[in-house]
Backbone as CSV, one residue per row, in Angstrom:
resi,resn,N_x,N_y,N_z,CA_x,CA_y,CA_z,C_x,C_y,C_z
1,MET,33.918,45.669,22.463,34.204,45.360,21.631,33.239,43.882,21.216
2,SER,32.833,43.652,19.955,31.944,42.781,20.052,32.676,41.271,19.369
3,LEU,32.231,40.520,19.958,33.029,38.854,19.494,32.376,38.743,18.185
4,PRO,33.245,37.846,17.676,32.908,37.227,16.399,31.818,35.754,16.540
5,LEU,30.895,35.848,15.619,29.778,35.275,15.497,30.282,33.629,15.570
6,GLN,30.221,32.713,16.653,30.789,31.161,16.329,29.616,30.631,15.570
7,SER,30.064,29.754,14.750,28.934,28.818,13.974,28.895,27.540,14.929
8,GLY,28.081,27.013,14.663,27.895,25.749,15.625,28.573,24.502,14.803
9,PRO,28.801,23.499,15.443,29.412,22.457,14.788,28.539,21.906,13.579
10,PRO,29.060,21.465,12.394,28.210,20.815,11.433,27.190,19.680,11.959
11,VAL,26.044,19.606,11.257,25.228,18.495,11.835,25.735,17.375,11.084
12,ALA,25.946,16.223,11.902,26.278,14.957,11.246,25.108,14.236,10.340
13,GLN,25.577,13.826,9.148,24.646,12.992,8.259,24.503,11.669,9.089
14,PRO,23.423,11.294,8.926,23.102,9.926,9.315,23.761,8.711,8.338
15,PRO,24.474,7.544,8.901,25.016,6.693,8.111,24.196,6.323,6.796
16,ARG,24.822,5.892,5.700,24.352,5.301,4.479,23.086,4.496,4.431
17,TRP,23.220,3.526,5.275,22.177,2.415,5.363,20.895,2.964,6.141
18,VAL,21.299,3.770,6.944,20.008,4.532,7.663,19.312,5.565,6.482
19,LEU,19.886,6.107,5.716,19.213,6.945,4.748,18.696,6.225,3.996
20,TYR,19.178,4.809,3.373,18.540,3.773,2.569,17.151,3.239,3.171
21,ALA,17.098,3.068,4.426,15.997,2.344,5.328,14.864,3.715,5.456
22,GLN,15.241,5.112,5.043,14.312,6.085,5.067,13.765,6.234,3.767
23,LEU,14.633,6.085,2.752,14.424,5.805,1.358,13.264,4.903,1.049
24,MET,13.522,3.638,1.675,12.506,2.496,1.617,11.472,2.314,2.564
25,ARG,11.207,3.406,3.484,10.235,3.746,4.536,9.849,2.780,5.589
26,LEU,11.137,1.954,5.905,11.147,1.111,6.877,10.554,1.422,8.363
27,HIS,11.088,2.614,8.277,10.818,3.265,9.764,9.112,3.599,9.788
28,ARG,8.450,3.485,8.557,6.757,4.057,8.566,6.290,2.607,8.087
29,PRO,6.015,1.605,8.766,5.655,0.186,8.561,4.178,0.160,7.462
30,ILE,3.300,1.423,7.688,2.020,1.056,7.419,1.924,0.988,6.203
31,GLY,2.678,1.266,4.943,2.392,0.884,3.822,2.840,-0.929,3.487
32,THR,3.624,-1.226,4.174,3.885,-2.629,4.066,2.811,-3.634,4.762
33,LEU,2.005,-2.720,5.660,0.634,-3.616,6.405,-0.573,-3.557,5.357
34,LEU,-0.503,-2.278,4.721,-1.875,-2.411,3.744,-1.546,-3.266,2.594
35,LEU,0.137,-3.482,2.234,0.211,-4.200,0.863,-0.095,-5.729,1.390
36,LEU,0.451,-6.017,2.893,0.343,-7.182,3.583,-1.052,-8.040,3.523
37,TRP,-1.773,-7.335,4.043,-3.551,-7.727,4.448,-4.071,-8.164,3.186
38,PRO,-4.146,-7.760,2.071,-4.946,-8.223,1.150,-3.874,-9.661,0.763
39,THR,-2.752,-9.706,0.824,-1.995,-11.032,0.515,-2.229,-12.114,1.455
40,VAL,-2.468,-11.618,2.709,-2.579,-12.688,3.535,-4.245,-13.496,3.372
41,TRP,-5.092,-12.227,3.160,-6.409,-12.757,3.179,-6.395,-13.648,1.710
42,ALA,-5.711,-13.844,0.887,-5.656,-14.360,-0.436,-4.866,-15.784,0.121
43,LEU,-3.866,-15.641,0.990,-3.180,-17.058,1.279,-3.842,-17.851,2.023
44,TRP,-5.031,-17.256,2.774,-5.732,-17.944,3.718,-6.807,-18.618,2.753
45,ILE,-7.456,-17.945,1.889,-8.583,-18.429,1.043,-8.120,-19.703,0.373
46,ALA,-6.712,-19.220,-0.085,-6.301,-20.010,-1.364,-5.873,-21.552,-0.834
47,ALA,-5.302,-21.556,0.329,-4.900,-22.676,1.162,-5.998,-23.411,1.954
48,GLU,-7.381,-22.702,2.097,-8.593,-23.012,3.000,-7.678,-23.287,4.470
49,GLY,-7.312,-22.215,4.804,-6.866,-22.521,5.981,-5.024,-21.907,6.242
50,ILE,-4.245,-22.231,7.257,-2.845,-21.876,7.291,-1.839,-22.278,6.121
51,PRO,-1.359,-21.395,5.221,-0.724,-21.807,4.067,0.763,-22.034,4.185
52,PRO,1.457,-23.019,3.428,2.640,-23.688,3.744,3.488,-22.629,4.338
53,LEU,4.368,-22.892,4.822,5.411,-21.871,5.557,6.451,-21.417,4.598
54,TYR,6.828,-22.027,3.697,7.598,-20.960,2.670,6.729,-20.130,1.676
55,GLU,5.561,-20.425,1.592,4.698,-19.663,0.738,4.497,-17.964,1.676
56,LEU,4.003,-18.747,2.797,3.494,-17.636,4.102,5.246,-16.978,4.289
57,MET,5.903,-17.286,4.597,7.521,-16.514,4.868,7.751,-15.582,3.350
58,ALA,7.613,-16.361,2.134,7.920,-15.674,0.827,7.340,-14.625,0.412
59,PHE,5.797,-14.886,0.819,5.070,-13.676,0.175,4.775,-12.277,1.272
60,SER,5.329,-12.535,2.734,5.190,-11.802,3.727,6.725,-11.084,3.455
61,LEU,7.798,-11.593,3.289,8.934,-10.912,2.871,8.912,-10.145,1.717
62,GLY,7.861,-10.612,0.833,8.142,-10.121,-0.764,7.271,-8.858,-0.722
63,THR,6.459,-8.962,0.199,5.304,-7.428,0.540,6.544,-6.483,1.034
64,LEU,7.367,-7.218,1.654,7.939,-5.776,2.761,9.132,-5.338,1.777
65,LEU,9.389,-6.354,0.421,10.559,-5.948,-0.235,10.087,-5.160,-1.315
66,MET,8.719,-5.293,-1.700,8.202,-4.707,-3.133,7.767,-3.199,-2.722
67,ARG,7.270,-3.026,-1.389,6.816,-2.101,-1.006,8.123,-1.124,-0.700
68,SER,9.268,-1.592,-0.296,10.385,-0.863,-0.100,11.090,-0.270,-1.512
69,ALA,10.898,-1.292,-2.523,11.674,-0.838,-4.136,10.277,-0.066,-4.428
70,GLY,9.240,-0.048,-4.157,7.971,0.990,-4.919,8.283,2.136,-4.097
71,CYS,8.887,2.419,-3.032,8.911,3.992,-2.192,10.306,4.306,-3.100
72,ALA,11.527,3.510,-3.001,12.596,3.952,-3.796,12.385,4.671,-4.920
73,ILE,11.520,3.754,-6.285,11.319,4.401,-7.328,10.191,5.466,-7.455
74,ASN,9.506,5.721,-6.486,8.515,6.542,-6.320,9.019,8.005,-5.880
75,ASP,10.285,7.807,-4.743,10.661,9.090,-4.536,11.884,9.898,-5.550
76,TRP,12.257,8.745,-6.371,13.037,8.664,-7.710,12.144,10.054,-8.691
77,ALA,10.942,9.132,-8.851,10.163,9.711,-9.882,9.583,10.999,-9.488
78,ASP,9.467,11.502,-8.119,8.775,12.597,-7.833,9.615,13.601,-7.065
79,ARG,10.920,13.280,-7.341,12.255,14.160,-6.747,11.924,15.551,-6.953
80,ASP,11.328,16.009,-7.846,11.291,17.476,-8.520,9.994,17.929,-7.730
81,PHE,8.972,17.129,-7.594,7.470,17.346,-6.925,7.718,17.581,-5.411
82,ASP,8.427,16.355,-4.420,8.159,16.567,-3.490,9.214,17.516,-2.627
83,ARG,9.833,18.395,-3.367,10.396,19.568,-2.658,9.414,20.402,-2.487
84,HIS,8.200,20.763,-3.309,7.355,21.401,-3.029,6.236,21.224,-2.235
85,VAL,6.140,19.927,-1.581,5.298,19.248,-0.540,5.970,19.193,0.997
86,GLU,4.986,20.144,2.380,5.440,20.131,2.702,5.905,18.816,3.605
87,ARG,5.164,17.800,3.550,5.348,16.593,4.008,6.796,15.668,3.723
88,THR,6.915,16.123,2.057,8.063,15.361,1.543,9.288,15.867,1.453
89,ARG,9.392,17.020,1.672,10.367,17.949,1.354,11.786,17.288,2.064
90,GLU,11.734,16.746,2.946,12.699,16.212,4.070,13.353,15.171,3.801
91,ARG,12.798,14.298,2.644,12.965,12.831,2.449,14.363,12.570,1.829
92,PRO,15.326,11.782,2.325,16.565,11.754,1.710,17.087,11.841,0.350
93,LEU,16.068,11.581,-0.953,16.477,11.976,-2.124,16.271,13.602,-2.261
94,THR,15.102,14.033,-1.706,14.725,15.413,-2.326,15.466,16.289,-1.561
95,SER,16.061,16.051,-0.224,16.916,16.815,0.433,18.207,16.937,-0.324
96,GLY,18.541,15.911,-1.119,19.887,15.722,-1.687,20.794,15.094,-0.842
97,ARG,20.367,14.267,-0.158,21.473,13.532,0.963,21.613,12.128,0.367
98,ILE,21.104,11.664,-0.658,21.560,10.616,-1.549,21.222,11.370,-2.804
99,ARG,21.621,10.488,-3.880,21.660,10.910,-5.098,20.783,10.131,-5.851
100,PRO,20.024,10.489,-7.041,19.011,9.656,-7.744,19.245,8.541,-8.102
101,ALA,20.940,8.394,-8.710,21.167,6.736,-9.188,21.209,5.925,-7.899
102,GLU,21.365,6.339,-6.847,21.385,5.389,-5.620,20.034,4.993,-5.660
103,ALA,19.017,5.774,-5.741,17.828,5.166,-5.253,17.484,4.071,-6.553
104,LEU,17.663,4.550,-7.570,17.462,3.133,-8.895,18.309,2.088,-8.448
105,VAL,19.505,2.214,-8.067,19.869,1.128,-7.304,19.387,0.207,-6.645
106,VAL,18.885,1.217,-5.568,18.320,0.386,-4.368,16.844,-0.141,-4.722
107,PHE,16.223,0.337,-5.993,14.994,-0.169,-6.427,15.235,-1.751,-7.330
108,ALA,16.561,-1.268,-8.050,16.872,-2.522,-8.785,16.932,-4.084,-7.830
109,VAL,17.921,-3.564,-6.946,18.639,-4.751,-6.192,17.341,-5.445,-5.382
110,VAL,16.708,-4.367,-4.508,15.230,-4.739,-3.662,14.190,-5.807,-4.555
111,SER,14.158,-4.996,-5.652,13.041,-5.899,-6.604,13.989,-7.332,-7.124
112,LEU,15.050,-7.265,-7.188,15.395,-8.555,-7.743,15.436,-9.555,-6.402
113,ILE,15.760,-9.065,-5.152,15.742,-10.025,-4.340,14.193,-10.468,-4.331
114,ALA,13.417,-9.811,-4.362,11.878,-10.051,-4.257,11.526,-11.374,-5.240
115,LEU,12.057,-10.713,-6.148,11.707,-11.913,-7.654,12.436,-13.220,-7.528
116,LEU,13.397,-13.518,-6.687,14.112,-14.462,-6.685,13.211,-15.369,-5.589
117,LEU,12.590,-14.739,-4.437,11.657,-15.442,-3.732,10.799,-16.190,-4.291
118,VAL,10.420,-16.046,-5.753,9.111,-16.921,-6.099,9.950,-18.013,-7.062
119,LEU,11.115,-18.081,-7.224,12.049,-19.024,-8.134,11.434,-20.335,-7.746
120,PRO,11.182,-21.012,-6.454,10.818,-22.221,-6.086,9.537,-22.061,-6.493
121,MET,8.646,-21.421,-7.107,7.236,-21.679,-7.227,7.000,-21.573,-8.636
122,ARG,5.640,-21.771,-9.158,5.421,-22.188,-10.397,5.592,-21.350,-11.546
123,PRO,5.692,-21.719,-12.763,5.894,-20.675,-13.736,4.909,-19.492,-13.657
124,LEU,3.759,-19.934,-13.245,2.771,-18.839,-13.674,3.120,-17.715,-12.624
125,VAL,3.469,-18.207,-11.527,4.046,-16.938,-10.318,4.897,-16.097,-10.741
126,TRP,6.087,-16.756,-11.736,7.031,-15.977,-12.125,6.161,-14.857,-13.054
127,ALA,5.420,-15.412,-13.825,4.819,-14.231,-14.918,4.405,-13.326,-14.143
128,LEU,3.523,-13.745,-13.196,2.708,-12.651,-11.973,3.570,-11.731,-11.575
129,ALA,4.820,-12.147,-11.228,5.865,-11.368,-10.322,6.224,-10.638,-11.285
130,VAL,6.528,-10.648,-12.343,7.104,-9.855,-13.396,6.071,-8.627,-13.605
131,VAL,4.940,-9.167,-13.894,3.890,-8.039,-13.967,3.694,-7.116,-12.664
132,ALA,3.944,-7.813,-11.329,3.871,-6.829,-10.156,5.067,-6.129,-10.180
133,ALA,6.301,-6.280,-10.888,7.229,-5.436,-10.365,7.213,-4.277,-11.532
134,PHE,6.704,-4.702,-12.975,6.024,-3.462,-13.779,5.074,-2.566,-12.989
135,LEU,4.424,-3.238,-12.339,3.053,-2.306,-11.572,3.799,-1.075,-10.485
136,ALA,4.617,-2.139,-9.801,5.364,-1.055,-8.655,6.084,-0.164,-9.312
137,ALA,6.650,-0.108,-10.414,7.783,0.744,-10.999,6.736,1.633,-11.814
138,SER,5.951,1.359,-12.245,5.200,2.556,-13.330,4.035,3.385,-12.353
139,TYR,3.545,2.898,-11.345,2.448,3.483,-10.610,2.828,5.135,-10.409
140,PRO,4.465,5.312,-9.901,4.704,6.787,-9.809,4.169,7.877,-10.921
141,PHE,4.196,7.529,-11.962,4.164,8.008,-13.046,2.703,8.269,-13.557
142,THR,1.371,7.598,-12.992,0.521,7.413,-13.465,-0.272,9.028,-12.756
143,LYS,0.433,9.509,-11.705,0.010,10.605,-11.163,0.275,11.963,-12.358
144,ARG,0.801,11.729,-13.388,0.999,12.715,-14.350,-0.014,12.649,-14.976
145,PHE,-0.855,11.775,-15.432,-1.793,11.596,-16.652,-3.380,11.091,-16.027
146,PHE,-3.160,10.261,-15.299,-4.225,9.567,-14.928,-5.138,10.093,-13.249
147,ALA,-6.420,10.077,-13.514,-7.256,11.015,-12.808,-7.534,10.040,-11.216
148,LEU,-7.502,9.051,-11.299,-7.557,8.125,-10.278,-6.146,7.142,-10.306
149,PRO,-5.392,7.752,-9.866,-3.854,6.844,-9.761,-3.908,5.987,-8.276
150,GLN,-4.733,6.329,-7.426,-5.151,5.678,-6.438,-5.786,4.214,-6.580
151,ALA,-6.700,4.025,-8.211,-7.027,3.125,-8.384,-6.244,2.086,-9.057
152,TYR,-5.000,2.455,-9.442,-3.309,1.807,-9.946,-2.673,1.450,-8.974
153,LEU,-2.739,2.016,-8.024,-2.410,1.538,-6.952,-3.015,0.474,-6.165
154,GLY,-4.121,0.468,-6.332,-4.445,-0.852,-5.867,-4.339,-2.095,-6.428
155,VAL,-4.402,-1.687,-7.520,-3.961,-3.080,-8.285,-2.206,-3.516,-8.030
156,ALA,-1.577,-2.593,-8.091,0.006,-2.679,-7.392,0.054,-3.330,-6.181
157,PHE,-0.844,-2.694,-5.372,-0.741,-3.390,-3.851,-1.540,-4.594,-3.700
158,GLY,-2.039,-4.872,-4.747,-3.065,-6.376,-4.636,-2.685,-7.136,-5.361
159,PHE,-1.636,-7.277,-6.069,-1.350,-8.082,-6.933,-0.785,-9.497,-6.514
160,GLY,-0.335,-9.275,-5.195,0.125,-10.403,-4.410,-1.248,-11.243,-4.070
161,ILE,-2.363,-10.983,-4.488,-3.978,-11.591,-4.447,-3.688,-12.923,-5.629
162,PRO,-3.680,-12.439,-6.831,-3.558,-13.362,-7.657,-2.367,-14.374,-7.744
163,MET,-1.013,-13.723,-7.187,0.092,-14.460,-7.189,0.024,-15.506,-6.255
164,ALA,-0.720,-15.120,-4.973,-1.029,-16.284,-4.112,-1.835,-17.531,-4.320
165,PHE,-2.699,-17.178,-5.228,-3.651,-18.157,-5.726,-2.830,-19.068,-6.891
166,ALA,-2.176,-18.476,-7.563,-1.426,-19.164,-8.407,-0.469,-19.930,-7.748
167,ALA,0.270,-19.738,-6.829,1.274,-20.528,-6.120,0.708,-21.522,-5.344
168,LEU,-0.495,-21.660,-4.877,-1.244,-22.490,-4.027,-1.996,-23.391,-4.605
169,GLN,-2.706,-22.649,-5.746,-3.757,-23.482,-6.495,-3.355,-23.639,-8.336
170,GLY,-2.310,-23.159,-8.598,-1.732,-23.354,-9.955,-2.854,-22.419,-10.830
171,GLN,-3.717,-21.472,-10.383,-4.489,-21.162,-11.220,-4.881,-19.630,-10.534
172,VAL,-5.451,-19.158,-11.273,-6.182,-17.675,-10.830,-7.570,-17.748,-11.068
173,PRO,-8.603,-18.307,-9.838,-10.112,-18.227,-10.237,-10.767,-16.783,-9.846
174,LEU,-11.819,-16.968,-10.647,-12.930,-15.809,-10.388,-12.351,-14.956,-8.941
175,VAL,-12.669,-15.917,-8.048,-12.695,-15.173,-6.508,-11.347,-14.751,-6.252
176,ALA,-10.637,-14.846,-6.825,-9.028,-13.905,-6.995,-9.224,-12.706,-7.617
177,TRP,-9.908,-12.576,-8.688,-10.171,-11.243,-9.150,-11.345,-10.453,-8.373
178,LEU,-12.006,-11.088,-7.896,-12.678,-10.237,-6.896,-12.465,-9.794,-5.870
179,LEU,-11.221,-10.280,-5.168,-10.703,-10.167,-3.734,-9.701,-8.855,-4.396
180,LEU,-9.007,-9.046,-5.671,-8.322,-7.934,-6.207,-9.343,-6.851,-6.386
181,LEU,-10.531,-6.915,-7.121,-11.283,-5.821,-7.008,-11.834,-5.280,-5.924
182,ALA,-11.838,-5.908,-5.055,-12.284,-5.278,-3.571,-11.157,-4.589,-2.726
183,ASN,-10.112,-4.720,-3.128,-8.702,-4.303,-3.036,-8.524,-3.111,-3.472
184,ILE,-8.781,-3.026,-4.743,-8.860,-1.465,-5.560,-9.733,-0.404,-5.057
185,PHE,-10.807,-0.811,-4.462,-11.633,0.068,-3.949,-11.372,0.439,-2.497
186,TRP,-10.627,-0.467,-1.861,-10.187,-0.589,-0.670,-9.181,0.779,-0.645
187,ALA,-8.170,0.458,-1.717,-6.930,1.284,-1.620,-7.396,2.793,-1.940
188,VAL,-8.729,2.785,-2.795,-8.753,3.896,-3.448,-9.191,5.006,-2.149
189,ALA,-10.349,4.094,-1.180,-10.373,5.187,0.088,-9.195,5.417,0.855
190,TYR,-8.206,4.369,1.014,-7.692,4.934,2.065,-6.552,5.748,1.544
191,ASP,-6.178,5.751,0.170,-4.970,6.415,-0.125,-5.493,8.038,-1.139
192,THR,-7.206,7.933,-0.923,-7.583,9.266,-0.831,-7.347,9.896,0.208
193,GLU,-7.600,9.567,1.345,-7.467,9.822,2.772,-6.129,10.574,3.020
194,TYR,-5.176,9.618,2.195,-3.681,10.147,2.282,-3.529,11.231,1.516
195,ALA,-4.378,11.209,0.327,-4.129,12.285,-0.776,-4.765,13.502,-0.325
196,MET,-5.846,13.764,0.626,-6.550,14.626,1.132,-5.412,15.797,2.212
197,VAL,-4.791,14.839,2.457,-3.571,15.475,3.384,-2.543,16.602,2.535
198,ASP,-2.409,16.307,1.227,-1.365,16.970,0.398,-1.904,17.846,-0.562
199,ARG,-3.614,17.990,-0.854,-4.469,18.510,-1.724,-3.878,19.458,-1.972
200,ASN,-3.715,20.598,-1.460,-3.244,21.942,-1.576,-2.147,21.899,-2.474
201,ASP,-0.919,21.264,-2.001,0.083,21.104,-2.560,0.328,20.591,-3.669
202,ASP,-0.273,19.661,-3.598,-0.496,18.702,-5.218,-1.296,19.695,-6.043
203,ILE,-2.246,20.373,-5.674,-2.707,21.406,-6.664,-1.934,22.391,-7.441
204,LYS,-0.764,22.809,-6.612,0.065,23.724,-6.986,0.905,23.426,-7.901
205,ILE,1.469,21.940,-7.581,2.677,21.221,-8.466,1.985,20.748,-9.874
206,GLY,0.672,20.510,-9.680,-0.017,19.784,-10.780,-0.012,18.520,-11.101
207,ILE,-0.015,17.683,-10.200,-0.365,16.225,-10.175,-1.714,15.736,-9.971
208,ARG,-1.907,14.700,-10.363,-3.313,14.262,-10.233,-3.387,13.513,-8.934
209,THR,-4.600,13.172,-8.516,-4.736,12.417,-6.964,-6.522,12.515,-7.143
210,SER,-6.866,11.475,-6.548,-8.294,11.028,-6.413,-9.078,12.251,-5.441
211,ALA,-8.320,12.942,-4.343,-8.485,13.885,-3.708,-8.872,14.874,-4.516
212,ILE,-8.232,15.134,-5.524,-8.413,16.675,-6.491,-9.778,16.147,-7.569
213,THR,-9.785,14.761,-7.870,-10.544,14.673,-8.791,-11.937,14.517,-8.011
214,PHE,-12.247,13.661,-7.036,-13.472,13.716,-6.463,-13.841,15.028,-5.905
215,GLY,-12.966,15.980,-5.689,-13.461,17.360,-5.315,-14.116,17.615,-3.998
216,ARG,-15.156,18.283,-4.056,-16.147,18.301,-2.936,-16.652,17.172,-2.767
217,PHE,-16.738,16.402,-3.252,-17.309,14.775,-3.077,-16.603,13.753,-2.659
218,ASP,-15.031,14.187,-1.989,-14.297,13.261,-1.754,-14.712,12.585,-0.482
219,VAL,-15.295,13.005,0.431,-15.919,12.429,1.666,-16.438,11.107,1.050
220,ALA,-17.754,11.468,0.418,-18.806,10.616,0.212,-18.123,9.617,-0.654
221,ALA,-16.868,9.967,-1.700,-16.266,8.892,-2.419,-15.696,7.724,-1.731
222,VAL,-15.292,8.291,-0.499,-14.296,7.430,0.180,-15.312,6.250,0.941
223,MET,-16.310,6.906,1.646,-17.134,6.009,2.043,-17.707,5.173,1.222
224,THR,-18.182,5.829,-0.047,-18.732,4.595,-1.111,-17.897,3.712,-1.260
225,CYS,-16.616,3.824,-1.376,-15.335,2.991,-1.717,-15.259,2.114,-0.638
226,TYR,-15.309,2.321,0.858,-15.408,1.269,1.822,-16.677,0.367,1.606
227,LEU,-17.914,1.178,1.506,-18.930,0.352,0.974,-18.916,-0.655,0.100
228,VAL,-18.393,-0.275,-0.997,-18.034,-1.577,-2.369,-17.027,-2.396,-1.632
229,THR,-16.177,-2.046,-1.142,-14.874,-3.243,-0.916,-15.538,-3.999,0.447
230,VAL,-16.579,-3.622,1.324,-17.222,-4.462,2.059,-18.464,-5.323,1.297
231,LEU,-18.934,-4.997,0.072,-19.891,-5.768,-0.050,-18.980,-7.017,-1.224
232,LEU,-17.975,-6.490,-1.500,-17.276,-7.288,-2.743,-16.578,-8.551,-1.799
233,LEU,-16.109,-8.046,-0.584,-15.679,-9.022,0.501,-16.812,-9.892,0.631
234,ALA,-17.862,-9.450,0.902,-19.163,-10.351,1.229,-19.081,-11.280,-0.096
235,VAL,-19.096,-11.066,-1.007,-19.526,-12.115,-2.104,-18.443,-12.864,-1.830
236,VAL,-17.180,-12.526,-2.131,-15.699,-13.493,-1.994,-16.310,-14.224,-1.164
237,GLY,-16.777,-13.844,0.297,-16.944,-14.836,1.363,-17.909,-16.010,1.262
238,THR,-19.029,-15.501,0.358,-20.282,-16.331,0.160,-19.879,-17.334,-0.916
239,ARG,-18.754,-17.042,-1.658,-18.245,-18.084,-3.156,-17.459,-18.990,-2.280
240,VAL,-16.742,-18.727,-1.401,-15.689,-19.699,-1.058,-16.157,-20.534,0.392
241,GLY,-17.520,-19.966,1.213,-18.098,-20.767,1.812,-17.741,-20.399,3.309
242,LEU,-17.374,-18.817,3.593,-17.057,-18.340,4.856,-18.334,-18.295,5.591
243,GLY,-18.140,-18.561,6.740,-19.704,-18.051,7.596,-19.726,-17.069,8.590
244,MET,-19.973,-17.201,9.833,-20.389,-16.263,10.757,-18.862,-15.434,11.362
245,PRO,-18.053,-16.349,11.736,-16.701,-15.503,11.708,-16.219,-14.597,10.780
246,PHE,-16.452,-14.897,9.832,-15.840,-13.961,8.413,-17.008,-12.687,8.767
247,ALA,-18.421,-12.901,8.578,-19.050,-11.882,8.836,-19.165,-10.889,9.799
248,ALA,-18.514,-11.517,11.267,-18.122,-11.016,12.211,-17.170,-9.805,11.781
249,GLY,-16.262,-10.199,11.297,-14.896,-9.591,10.695,-14.894,-8.375,9.959
250,LEU,-16.064,-8.813,9.016,-16.604,-7.721,7.994,-17.228,-6.568,8.681
251,LEU,-18.167,-7.016,9.815,-18.957,-5.978,10.761,-17.555,-5.235,11.591
252,VAL,-16.922,-5.921,12.016,-15.670,-4.806,12.732,-15.257,-4.063,11.636
253,ALA,-15.124,-4.485,10.397,-14.336,-3.654,9.348,-15.176,-2.225,9.132
254,SER,-16.510,-2.637,9.104,-17.520,-1.690,8.725,-17.629,-0.479,10.129
255,GLY,-17.279,-1.087,10.686,-17.412,-0.238,11.986,-16.248,1.011,12.080
256,ILE,-14.934,0.220,11.778,-13.730,0.749,11.810,-14.014,2.154,10.359
257,ALA,-14.594,1.526,9.220,-14.906,2.567,8.424,-15.744,3.721,8.543
258,LEU,-16.730,3.405,9.605,-17.573,4.409,9.989,-16.889,5.140,10.849
259,TYR,-15.946,4.676,11.600,-15.040,5.658,12.527,-14.025,6.654,11.531
260,HIS,-13.573,6.192,10.746,-12.749,6.865,9.720,-13.824,7.968,9.103
261,TYR,-15.040,8.081,9.004,-15.667,9.182,8.735,-15.821,10.489,9.265
262,THR,-15.844,10.000,10.832,-15.674,10.993,11.827,-14.220,11.686,11.500
263,LEU,-13.315,10.970,11.290,-12.054,11.704,11.139,-12.130,12.647,9.718
264,ILE,-12.588,12.164,8.837,-12.154,12.886,7.611,-13.217,13.783,7.118
265,ARG,-14.471,13.618,7.976,-15.289,14.664,7.432,-15.085,16.093,7.497
266,ASP,-14.154,16.630,8.378,-13.905,17.986,8.569,-12.774,18.284,7.483
267,ARG,-12.333,17.322,6.801,-11.319,17.312,6.023,-9.742,17.703,6.577
268,GLY,-9.811,17.785,7.811,-8.620,18.438,8.165,-7.408,17.654,7.967
269,ARG,-6.113,17.856,7.825,-5.031,17.166,7.779,-4.654,15.989,8.488
270,GLU,-4.705,16.609,9.931,-4.242,15.555,11.056,-5.350,14.211,10.847
271,GLY,-6.723,14.774,10.501,-7.690,13.647,10.930,-7.773,12.712,9.659
272,CYS,-7.121,13.471,8.626,-7.196,12.262,7.445,-6.095,11.544,7.285
273,PHE,-4.642,12.181,8.051,-3.734,11.245,7.997,-4.030,10.176,9.250
274,ARG,-4.540,10.351,10.271,-5.091,9.515,11.300,-5.826,8.358,10.775
275,ALA,-6.701,8.670,9.570,-7.415,7.737,9.082,-6.671,6.738,7.840
276,PHE,-6.117,7.375,7.438,-5.244,6.648,6.694,-4.262,5.428,7.332
277,ASN,-3.692,6.228,8.688,-2.783,5.178,9.114,-3.663,4.000,9.869
278,HIS,-5.080,4.183,10.180,-5.664,3.316,10.871,-6.442,2.371,10.143
279,ASN,-5.946,2.397,8.842,-6.836,1.270,7.912,-6.160,-0.094,8.079
280,THR,-4.810,-0.061,8.890,-4.426,-1.492,9.022,-5.170,-2.248,9.707
281,TRP,-6.078,-1.865,10.762,-7.255,-2.109,11.645,-8.213,-2.688,10.882
282,PHE,-8.460,-2.189,9.695,-9.190,-2.592,8.695,-9.171,-3.931,7.840
283,GLY,-7.655,-3.884,7.521,-7.459,-5.185,6.991,-7.431,-6.244,8.111
284,ALA,-6.714,-5.841,9.315,-6.558,-6.909,10.456,-8.232,-7.452,10.452
285,ALA,-9.048,-6.653,10.549,-10.405,-7.254,11.115,-10.855,-8.314,10.003
286,VAL,-10.727,-7.932,8.842,-11.001,-8.853,7.748,-9.896,-10.192,7.664
287,PHE,-9.022,-10.000,7.922,-8.255,-11.302,8.070,-8.561,-11.905,9.352
288,GLY,-8.667,-11.207,10.153,-8.960,-11.986,11.648,-10.139,-12.927,11.388
289,GLY,-11.394,-12.366,10.485,-12.599,-12.982,10.316,-12.404,-14.200,9.732
290,ILE,-11.732,-13.941,8.541,-11.244,-15.026,7.647,-10.243,-16.458,8.684
291,ALA,-9.411,-16.164,9.324,-8.460,-16.750,9.743,-9.214,-17.634,10.808
292,LEU,-10.082,-16.758,11.667,-10.859,-17.409,12.681,-12.134,-18.445,11.858
293,ASP,-12.331,-18.094,10.915,-13.534,-19.285,10.128,-12.922,-20.440,9.904
294,TYR,-11.691,-20.561,9.023,-11.226,-21.514,8.653,-10.519,-22.463,9.935
295,ALA,-10.233,-21.809,11.050,-9.840,-22.564,12.487,-10.887,-23.151,13.199
296,LEU,-11.839,-22.733,12.941,-13.130,-23.318,13.528,-13.843,-24.513,12.840
297,ARG,-13.173,-24.687,11.703,-13.516,-25.619,10.805,-13.312,-27.333,11.361
């Protein structure tokens, strides 16, 4: 006589707070770091050294909060796409473990907390913070129609730059916009590496990315963007009087970019994803050069 099949115990769902943390990618800090590095570049240059404690705390925490809010609204906007992508189909919203309305609430609450951080600052910072919130909320939708949404991401991820100058100097000088432009090219470089991982899935579901737009010139485009980033950072350094320590930081960052070429030249998913994650060291090298330059003055 055969025995009846026994089903195993139901798989326990994580607590709600764990699902919200996963929605905000708190377990994957790379996105926060890529948002943080250009912000601290700007803080150190605007302050000509170590910035005031409150501004340093507020901008650091603000990058974490705005990245978290951006992830929540991104998953809400892409919930019907993500189920068709191997890397994203198990995200809490896509897999149905949290509801779409919950993601919107997380986005609204986290964004509001981030905006509260700038209340003690100048009115110009308040205005720029509203723009930053709009950029974070609208970025996911650019993938429907814009051939290079990674460039829009660079603006969104780098908007802490003009905010930092506004907070510390009461203005947004040309050097801030040059720094933002450098960040845009850097974002196109690293997020194209990221998009190369999902290219086949993205083609099937019909969204646009720089990896698809660049096509067979994707590797060349990534390396060109790294080159332009370094050149623009060199212009920034010259304009604000940074010297050899900063140049050394740029040299290290250039070496890191060349290492990324060895990871992406074959367009393998694993290599491209490793290159994307490794970009935090590019940002750290630039910051190390800036910080050391001011420290040695």
